[in-house]
C-alpha positions, 0 to 999 in steps of 0.5 A: 487577498489570500487565495485559499487552495485545497488539496483537491485544487492542487490535485487538479493542477497537478493533473493538468501539468501532467497533460500538458507534459504528455502532449509535449505542450510547454507550460510555465509555473511560478517557482513558488507554486504548490505544484512545483513543490516535491515532497520526498518521503524516505520513510515507510508507512507504519500500520498501527493497530487502529488502522487495522481495526478500522479496516477490519470494522468496515469490511463487509464480508468474512472473506474481507475480514480474513484477508485483512487479519491474515495480511496483518499477522503475515507482516509481508509487503501487499504485493507478496500478500496478494501474490499468495495462491491457494495451492501454496498454503500449507496443510493446516491438518498436519502436526504444529508447528506449521512452517511456511516458507516464501521468497519475497518478490522485491528483496528475494529473501526467504520469509518464514512463518510458523503457525501453532 
């Protein structure tokens, strides 16, 4: 008889394993157990236009749609985008092109954005 294991079952088992580890309680699992399998991903998630469109269509208000559009246009990491303060935004009434320079949090590199 084959056992049907769903993603929800695996998540529940992983949570249980972490609880045992937290309380320093030993637990032994089979070597082939789906909990013991670690999947290492070295690639970045590439945001495709259809992902952005889907997020844009489920956004409930204009502010959410603006945030999704701006985050996509800037192409920054989410942490850098979310750390933007209103006082850091450039004056949009100045002569174009408007250059905006920021230092990224993770790589400590300068990022330039020029709007026209």
